[in-house]
C-alpha positions as CSV (number, residue, x, y, z in Angstrom):
1,M,24.9,-23.0,-5.3
2,S,21.4,-24.2,-5.4
3,E,19.6,-24.6,-9.1
4,L,16.4,-22.7,-9.5
5,T,13.7,-25.5,-11.0
6,P,10.9,-24.1,-12.9
7,D,8.5,-24.9,-9.8
8,L,10.4,-23.2,-7.5
9,L,11.3,-20.2,-9.6
10,R,7.0,-20.0,-9.8
11,E,7.0,-20.1,-6.0
12,L,9.3,-17.4,-5.6
13,V,8.3,-15.2,-7.9
14,A,4.6,-15.4,-6.6
15,E,6.3,-14.0,-3.7
16,A,8.5,-11.4,-5.6
17,R,5.9,-9.8,-7.2
18,L,3.9,-8.5,-3.6
19,A,6.9,-5.9,-3.9
20,P,5.7,-2.4,-4.4
21,S,5.6,-0.8,-7.9
22,V,5.1,2.8,-9.4
23,H,1.3,3.0,-10.3
24,N,1.7,-0.4,-9.1
25,I,2.3,-1.1,-13.0
26,Q,4.9,-4.0,-12.3
27,P,7.5,-3.9,-14.9
28,T,9.7,-6.8,-13.7
29,R,9.9,-10.1,-15.2
30,W,12.0,-12.9,-14.3
31,R,14.2,-15.5,-15.7
32,L,17.3,-16.8,-14.2
33,A,17.6,-12.9,-14.0
34,L,15.5,-9.8,-13.4
35,V,14.0,-8.9,-17.0
36,D,12.7,-5.3,-17.6
37,D,9.1,-5.5,-19.7
38,V,9.9,-2.3,-21.9
39,S,6.4,-1.8,-23.0
40,V,5.2,-1.1,-19.6
41,R,6.0,2.5,-18.6
42,A,4.6,5.8,-16.9
43,P,6.2,8.0,-19.5
44,V,4.5,11.3,-18.1
45,A,4.9,10.4,-14.2
46,D,8.2,8.7,-14.6
47,P,9.8,10.6,-17.8
48,A,13.0,9.4,-16.8
49,G,12.4,5.9,-16.0
50,H,14.1,6.5,-12.9
51,D,11.0,4.8,-10.8
52,V,10.9,1.7,-13.0
53,L,14.0,1.0,-11.9
54,V,13.4,1.4,-8.4
55,S,10.1,-0.7,-8.9
56,H,12.9,-3.0,-10.4
57,G,14.8,-3.2,-7.2
58,A,12.1,-3.6,-5.3
59,A,11.1,-6.2,-7.0
60,L,14.6,-7.9,-6.7
61,E,14.7,-7.4,-2.8
62,G,11.2,-9.1,-2.9
63,M,13.2,-12.2,-4.7
64,S,15.7,-11.9,-2.0
65,L,13.5,-11.9,1.1
66,A,11.5,-15.2,-1.3
67,L,14.6,-17.1,-1.4
68,N,15.4,-16.3,2.4
69,R,12.5,-18.1,3.6
70,R,13.4,-21.6,2.1
71,G,16.9,-20.8,3.2
72,L,18.8,-19.1,-0.2
73,A,20.3,-15.9,-1.2
74,I,21.1,-14.1,-3.8
75,T,24.8,-14.1,-4.8
76,G,26.9,-13.6,-8.1
77,M,24.9,-10.7,-8.8
78,T,25.6,-8.8,-11.9
79,T,24.2,-5.8,-13.4
80,I,23.4,-5.9,-17.4
81,E,21.7,-4.6,-20.1
82,Q,21.0,-7.1,-22.1
83,P,18.5,-7.1,-25.2
84,L,16.2,-10.4,-25.4
85,S,14.0,-9.1,-27.6
86,P,12.3,-5.9,-28.9
87,Q,9.9,-6.5,-25.3
88,F,12.4,-7.7,-22.9
89,T,15.8,-6.5,-21.5
90,A,17.7,-8.7,-18.8
91,L,18.7,-5.9,-16.3
92,C,20.7,-8.1,-14.1
93,S,21.6,-11.5,-13.6
94,F,22.6,-13.7,-10.1
95,A,22.9,-16.9,-8.7
96,V,21.9,-18.6,-5.9
97,R,23.9,-20.2,-2.8
98,Q,22.0,-22.4,0.1
99,G,22.6,-21.8,4.1
100,V,21.6,-17.7,5.1
101,A,20.5,-16.6,8.3
102,P,16.6,-15.5,8.3
103,D,15.7,-12.1,7.5
104,P,13.0,-10.3,10.2
105,L,11.5,-8.9,7.3
106,A,10.7,-11.7,5.3
107,G,7.5,-12.5,7.4
108,H,6.1,-8.8,7.1
109,V,6.1,-9.7,3.1
110,A,2.4,-10.6,2.9
111,R,1.0,-8.3,5.1
112,R,2.5,-5.4,3.4
113,M,-0.2,-2.9,1.7
114,S,-0.9,0.8,1.1
115,W,-3.1,2.1,3.2
116,P,-4.4,5.2,1.6
117,G,-7.1,6.0,4.1
118,K,-7.3,8.1,7.3
119,F,-4.8,6.7,10.3
120,A,-6.5,6.8,13.9
121,A,-4.2,8.4,17.4
122,S,-2.5,5.8,19.6
123,P,-0.6,6.3,23.0
124,D,2.2,4.1,21.1
125,D,2.7,5.9,18.7
126,A,6.1,7.8,19.9
127,A,7.8,4.5,20.9
128,A,7.0,2.8,17.8
129,L,8.5,5.9,16.0
130,A,11.4,5.5,18.1
131,Q,11.8,1.8,17.1
132,L,11.3,2.6,13.4
133,A,13.9,6.0,13.2
134,A,16.6,3.4,15.4
135,A,16.0,0.0,12.8
136,R,17.3,2.6,9.5
137,D,19.8,5.3,9.3
138,D,18.1,6.4,5.8
139,V,14.7,7.7,7.4
140,I,13.8,10.2,9.0
141,C,10.5,10.8,11.4
142,I,8.8,13.8,11.2
143,G,6.1,13.9,14.3
144,D,5.3,17.2,15.3
145,R,1.3,17.8,14.8
146,Q,1.9,21.2,13.2
147,A,4.6,20.4,10.9
148,I,2.7,17.2,9.7
149,A,-0.2,19.8,9.3
150,E,1.8,22.0,7.2
151,I,3.4,18.9,5.1
152,A,-0.3,17.9,4.5
153,D,-0.9,21.0,2.7
154,W,2.5,20.7,0.9
155,A,1.6,17.4,-0.4
156,D,-2.2,18.8,-1.7
157,Q,-0.1,21.7,-3.7
158,A,2.2,19.1,-5.0
159,E,-0.2,16.6,-6.2
160,F,-2.4,19.2,-7.7
161,S,0.1,21.0,-9.8
162,F,0.6,17.4,-11.5
163,V,-2.9,16.4,-11.8
164,R,-3.5,19.9,-13.6
165,D,-1.1,18.5,-16.5
166,D,-3.9,17.0,-18.8
167,D,-1.0,14.2,-19.9
168,Y,-0.7,13.1,-16.3
169,R,-4.5,13.0,-16.0
170,Q,-4.9,10.8,-18.8
171,E,-1.8,8.5,-17.6
172,L,-3.3,8.3,-14.1
173,L,-6.7,7.5,-15.4
174,A,-5.3,4.6,-17.6
175,W,-4.1,3.0,-14.7
176,M,-6.7,3.3,-12.5
177,R,-9.1,0.6,-12.4
178,L,-12.2,2.1,-10.9
179,S,-15.1,-0.5,-11.8
180,P,-14.7,-4.2,-10.8
181,S,-15.7,-4.9,-14.7
182,H,-12.4,-3.8,-15.6
183,P,-10.7,-6.7,-17.6
184,H,-7.3,-6.0,-15.2
185,Y,-9.4,-5.2,-11.9
186,L,-7.4,-7.7,-9.7
187,Q,-4.5,-8.1,-11.9
188,D,-2.5,-4.2,-12.2
189,G,-3.1,-0.4,-11.5
190,L,-4.3,1.4,-9.2
191,N,-8.2,0.0,-8.1
192,R,-10.8,1.7,-6.1
193,D,-10.5,-1.2,-3.0
194,A,-6.4,-0.3,-3.1
195,L,-7.8,3.2,-3.5
196,A,-10.4,2.4,-0.4
197,M,-13.0,4.4,-2.6
198,N,-16.7,2.9,-2.6
199,A,-18.4,2.6,-5.8
200,V,-19.7,6.5,-5.6
201,E,-16.1,7.9,-4.8
202,A,-14.8,5.7,-7.5
203,S,-17.3,7.2,-10.2
204,A,-16.5,10.7,-9.2
205,A,-13.3,10.4,-9.3
206,R,-13.8,8.9,-13.2
207,F,-15.2,12.1,-13.7
208,V,-13.6,15.3,-11.5
209,L,-10.3,13.7,-13.3
210,G,-12.1,13.3,-16.5
211,G,-14.0,15.2,-18.9
212,L,-15.1,17.6,-16.0
213,F,-11.1,18.4,-15.0
214,R,-11.3,21.5,-17.0
215,P,-14.9,23.1,-15.8
216,L,-14.4,22.1,-12.2
217,D,-10.7,24.2,-12.6
218,R,-12.1,27.0,-13.6
219,L,-14.5,27.4,-11.1
220,G,-12.0,26.7,-8.7
221,I,-13.3,23.8,-6.9
222,A,-11.4,21.2,-9.1
223,A,-8.2,21.3,-5.6
224,S,-10.9,20.6,-2.9
225,L,-12.5,17.6,-4.6
226,L,-9.0,16.0,-5.1
227,A,-7.5,17.3,-1.9
228,D,-5.9,14.2,0.8
229,S,-4.8,16.9,3.3
230,A,-7.1,15.3,6.1
231,K,-6.1,11.8,5.4
232,T,-1.7,13.3,5.6
233,A,-2.8,15.3,8.3
234,S,-4.0,12.1,10.9
235,A,-0.9,10.4,10.4
236,S,1.3,9.5,13.3
237,A,4.5,11.1,11.3
238,I,5.8,11.9,7.8
239,V,8.8,9.7,7.2
240,L,11.6,10.9,4.6
241,F,13.0,8.6,2.8
242,C,16.6,9.4,1.8
243,R,19.9,7.4,0.0
244,P,23.0,8.9,-1.1
245,V,23.2,11.0,-4.2
246,G,24.3,8.6,-7.3
247,E,23.5,5.5,-5.7
248,D,22.1,3.0,-8.1
249,P,18.3,3.2,-8.6
250,L,18.0,-1.2,-8.3
251,T,19.9,-0.7,-4.8
252,T,17.6,2.1,-3.8
253,G,14.5,0.1,-4.9
254,R,15.9,-2.9,-2.7
255,H,16.2,-0.1,0.4
256,F,12.8,1.1,-0.3
257,Y,11.0,-2.1,-0.3
258,R,13.0,-2.7,2.9
259,I,11.6,0.5,4.4
260,W,8.2,0.2,4.1
261,L,8.4,-3.1,5.3
262,E,10.3,-1.7,8.7
263,I,6.7,0.3,9.1
264,D,4.8,-2.8,9.1
265,R,7.4,-4.4,11.5
266,A,6.7,-1.1,14.1
267,G,3.3,-1.4,13.4
268,F,2.2,0.9,11.4
269,A,0.7,1.2,7.6
270,A,1.8,3.3,5.0
271,C,0.7,5.3,1.8
272,P,3.7,7.0,-0.4
273,I,3.5,10.6,-1.2
274,S,5.5,10.7,-3.8
275,A,4.5,13.9,-5.6
276,L,6.5,15.8,-2.7
277,S,9.1,14.2,-3.6
278,D,8.6,14.3,-7.6
279,H,8.0,18.0,-7.1
280,P,11.3,20.2,-6.7
281,D,10.3,22.8,-4.7
282,F,8.4,20.7,-2.2
283,N,11.2,18.3,-2.0
284,D,13.7,21.2,-1.4
285,R,10.9,22.6,1.4
286,L,11.1,19.1,3.2
287,R,15.0,18.8,2.8
288,K,14.7,21.9,4.8
289,L,12.4,20.7,7.3
290,G,13.9,17.4,7.9
291,K,17.6,18.6,7.6
292,V,18.2,16.2,5.1
293,G,22.6,16.7,4.3
294,G,23.5,17.6,0.7
295,D,25.0,13.9,0.5
296,L,21.4,12.5,0.3
297,R,18.7,12.4,-2.3
298,L,15.1,12.7,-0.9
299,V,13.5,9.7,-2.8
300,N,10.1,9.8,-1.5
301,V,7.9,10.3,1.3
302,F,5.6,8.1,3.6
303,R,2.9,9.3,6.1
304,V,2.3,6.3,7.8
305,G,0.0,5.7,11.1
306,R,-2.2,3.1,12.4
307,P,-5.8,2.2,10.7
308,P,-8.7,2.3,12.6
309,K,-9.2,-1.3,12.3
310,P,-7.4,-4.1,11.3
311,L,-6.5,-4.5,7.8
312,K,-7.1,-7.6,6.0
313,P,-4.0,-7.5,2.9
314,R,-5.1,-7.5,-0.7
315,H,-2.5,-7.9,-3.2
316,F,-3.4,-6.9,-7.0
317,R,-0.9,-8.6,-8.9
318,L,-0.4,-9.9,-12.4
319,P,-0.4,-14.0,-12.6
320,V,2.7,-15.4,-11.9
321,D,2.8,-17.1,-16.0
322,R,3.0,-13.5,-17.0
323,L,5.7,-12.6,-15.0
324,I,8.2,-15.5,-16.3
325,V,9.6,-15.1,-19.7
């Protein structure tokens, strides 16, 4: 066994925090266990708390990858639910052992990021998609151009069905940081850099999702102003991420992070289209299109492709001291 010193724990958390989380809300805290900050939630977008648990699972895999880069591994993991205070609950404990083979995905952690813009076509796409499909048995890659165009329309319909809910928009705006003057701009949520928006687009989004939404919706133009179909249609493929029905969400989250890293390893960038998996009708349509078996759950959907220019990854995360409790 190996002891986690305070300095080593800080190093590990600094890397583990790069894992994705719903709306980038970052609900995971650390001590010598994975800790849930129960005050950090997105109750409208994630009423059952499933996405928060998946986010914790991604953070746990982030910790595993950080340990791996130091020749260490998680061992003896035990799932628990132990209240530590009104704000914090320990979800799992684990020990650390020495001696582990290098994980080929560990080197992609710092590079992985969401790319919400358009993609560029590449002659190498087919080979890279075959590599991605071969690397995982829990993904289905849809590369047919007509199918991608249809899915792009479905994605806009699904997202707009959620955006029409006033509480959903209010919660979404609460997690958006549309001006660099926002006190949390570099720490959490969805800022305009992460959303690939310029200042004009960010200001427009604030009004379209805010006070102007209802009048614009009555005029029938709100949906077109929020449409993302051109970006989705430019993707090299739509990737369906499926896991066994009834699987522990922490395990699902660990695999969610790994598939995103596999996408990076294959030379692609990715952007989740969670509305498609969250919406029952469109989830069912995609299951039929991808021939997803009844024993599998469609957990999430990605659009993947090659950005028009090389990305310079930036990660907007809470300070390490906030994450160790």
